[in-house]
C-alpha positions, 0 to 999 in steps of 0.5 A: 479427453476431459480430465478432472484430477484431484488436487492434494492440498500439500502440493499447492505452493504456500504464499506465506513462504515467498521471499518478499521485498521490503519497501525502499528505506526512504519511504519512511521519510514520507510516512514521517512527513504525513504523520507530522502533517496529521499531528499539526492538523490535530494541534490546529483543530485542538486550538480551534476547539479551545475557543469554540466550546465551553470551558468544562467541555473543551478539555474533553474534546481537546484531549480526545481529539488529540489522542485520536490524531496522534494515534492516526498519525503514528499508526502508519509508522508502525505499519511501515515495516509490514508492507512488502511485495513480491513479483512471481511468474504469474502473479504479484503479491502485496502484504500489509497490516499490523493488526489485520494482516492482508495479502493481495494476490493479483494474477497478471491475466487479470491486470488491465492497467498499470500506473506509476504515481509520484507525489511532490515529496516522493518525487524529491526522494526519487520514489514512486507508487506502482498502482495495479488495476484489474477489470473487477472494479474502477478502483486501484486493486493494489498500490505498492508505495515506496519503490524507486522510480527506476524500479517502478518503471522496470516493474511496469515494463515487466508487467506490460510485457508479461501481459503481452505474452499472456495475450499472445499465448491465448 
């Protein structure tokens, strides 16, 4: 018989109270390297601006561009510690953000594809990124960086096994 029971708000579990896992401590090395590349790019463009623009204008462009590149390069260093993840029985959560905080919650039943990616520097450090795709779009829905390769492979295996269990239940 059809039932449509009332849900009481206090009975719903709060995702804010979940014990999240931090990214691997070596991931900060990747963030620092990316910041250094951004700063070096900023210096190179500032030098180019110095030779292209008139004397009066060039200093405004150089100062403005340098400040922008410095901010863009250092911001990921500040947000690094705010990135956390959690795997639960029915879903995965990924939390990030310093100013604008975001928590992505993806139910396993929506997962279509799980990918492990490694850049050259991440490979050197033994780190990987776990990408979770759903059927909703063709982009990556959640990308969890800073996992050890072993952990990423174990989580991928867990997710694929969990998907098979959900499919068997249906």
